C-alpha positions as CSV (number, residue, x, y, z in Angstrom):
1,M,-24.4,5.6,-1.9
2,A,-21.6,6.5,0.6
3,K,-19.2,3.8,1.7
4,E,-20.5,3.8,5.3
5,A,-24.1,3.6,4.1
6,M,-23.3,0.7,1.9
7,C,-21.6,-1.2,4.8
8,E,-24.6,-0.4,7.0
9,T,-27.0,-1.6,4.3
10,L,-25.1,-4.9,4.0
11,G,-25.3,-5.3,7.8
12,K,-29.1,-4.6,7.9
13,L,-29.6,-7.2,5.1
14,G,-27.7,-9.8,7.1
15,R,-24.9,-10.0,4.6
16,C,-22.2,-8.6,6.8
17,D,-21.4,-9.7,10.4
18,E,-20.4,-7.5,13.3
19,R,-16.8,-7.2,11.9
20,G,-18.2,-4.9,9.2
21,I,-15.8,-6.3,6.6
22,A,-16.9,-5.5,3.1
23,L,-15.7,-4.0,-0.2
24,C,-16.9,-3.1,-3.7
25,A,-15.1,-4.7,-6.6
26,T,-15.4,-5.4,-10.2
27,A,-16.2,-9.1,-10.9
28,K,-13.7,-10.0,-13.6
29,R,-14.7,-13.7,-13.7
30,L,-17.8,-15.4,-12.3
31,P,-19.2,-18.9,-13.2
32,N,-22.2,-17.5,-15.0
33,G,-20.0,-15.3,-17.2
34,T,-21.3,-12.0,-15.9
35,R,-19.0,-9.1,-15.0
36,G,-19.6,-5.8,-13.3
37,M,-19.8,-4.1,-9.9
38,V,-20.4,-6.2,-6.9
39,A,-20.3,-5.9,-3.1
40,L,-18.2,-8.5,-1.3
41,S,-18.9,-9.0,2.3
42,L,-18.1,-11.5,5.1
43,S,-20.7,-13.1,7.3
44,D,-19.2,-15.7,9.6
45,N,-17.3,-18.0,7.2
46,D,-19.2,-17.1,4.1
47,L,-18.1,-14.7,1.3
48,I,-21.3,-13.1,0.0
49,V,-21.3,-11.6,-3.5
50,S,-24.1,-9.1,-4.0
51,D,-25.0,-7.5,-7.3
52,M,-24.9,-3.7,-7.5
53,D,-26.9,-1.4,-9.8
54,M,-25.5,1.6,-11.8
55,R,-26.2,3.8,-8.8
56,N,-24.1,1.6,-6.5
57,R,-27.2,0.3,-4.7
58,I,-27.0,-3.2,-3.2
59,Q,-29.1,-5.7,-5.1
60,E,-29.7,-9.5,-4.7
61,I,-27.2,-12.0,-3.5
62,V,-25.5,-13.6,-6.6
63,Y,-23.3,-16.1,-4.7
64,Q,-22.8,-17.2,-1.1
65,I,-19.5,-19.1,-0.8
66,P,-18.3,-20.9,2.3
67,L,-14.6,-19.8,2.4
68,K,-13.4,-23.0,4.0
69,K,-14.4,-24.8,0.8
70,V,-12.6,-22.5,-1.7
71,L,-9.5,-23.8,-3.5
72,D,-6.5,-22.0,-5.0
73,L,-7.1,-18.8,-3.1
74,K,-5.0,-16.0,-4.4
75,V,-4.9,-12.7,-2.6
76,N,-3.0,-9.9,-4.3
77,R,-2.0,-6.8,-2.3
78,S,0.5,-5.4,-4.8
79,L,-0.8,-2.1,-6.3
80,L,1.5,-2.6,-9.3
81,K,0.0,-6.0,-10.1
82,M,-3.5,-4.6,-9.6
83,F,-2.6,-1.8,-12.0
84,L,-1.6,-4.4,-14.5
85,D,-5.1,-6.0,-14.1
86,A,-4.1,-8.9,-11.9
87,P,-7.1,-9.9,-9.7
88,A,-7.0,-8.7,-6.1
89,L,-8.9,-11.8,-5.1
90,A,-9.2,-15.0,-7.1
91,F,-10.2,-18.6,-6.2
92,S,-12.2,-21.6,-7.3
93,Y,-15.2,-23.1,-5.7
94,R,-17.1,-26.2,-7.0
95,N,-14.8,-26.3,-10.0
96,E,-15.7,-22.8,-11.0
97,A,-13.4,-19.7,-11.2
98,Y,-14.0,-16.4,-9.5
99,A,-11.9,-13.3,-9.8
100,F,-12.3,-9.7,-8.6
101,V,-10.4,-6.5,-9.5
102,N,-10.7,-2.8,-8.7
103,I,-11.4,-3.2,-5.0
104,M,-12.6,-0.4,-2.8
105,P,-12.9,-0.9,0.9
106,L,-16.2,-0.2,2.7
107,G,-16.2,0.6,6.4
108,S,-13.4,-1.5,8.0
109,G,-12.9,-3.3,4.6
110,R,-9.2,-2.5,4.8
111,V,-8.8,-5.8,6.5
112,F,-11.0,-7.7,4.0
113,L,-8.3,-9.6,2.1
114,D,-6.6,-10.7,5.4
115,A,-10.0,-11.9,6.8
116,V,-10.7,-13.8,3.6
117,E,-7.4,-15.6,3.9
118,Q,-8.0,-16.4,7.6
119,E,-11.5,-17.6,7.1
120,S,-10.5,-19.9,4.2
121,K,-8.0,-21.6,6.6
122,R,-10.6,-22.3,9.4
123,V,-11.8,-25.8,9.7
């Protein structure tokens, strides 16, 4: 599925707001212990983690996380650190750790990490 089509699909499913901010990533650490490809999208103040199948098709919502309730948010924009397997996005929510690597912007996803930081600071 093309990047634009994935972003459009997330919007139609109500998982991405009018900003069109989304990306694909590899879940390195999730509370249930699973790993693999996921779609990360923003809808209002929520970070929505959707599973993806082997053909990059959007599947069910795995987690819906209100960003204003996340703790220890770490956003890594350094390509060198990412190359060394440092998470591009990591945080904790409800005493559980989340970490994502290998990010690939969808649509206007280039601003995704900035938006996550901004939304986490909103009250």
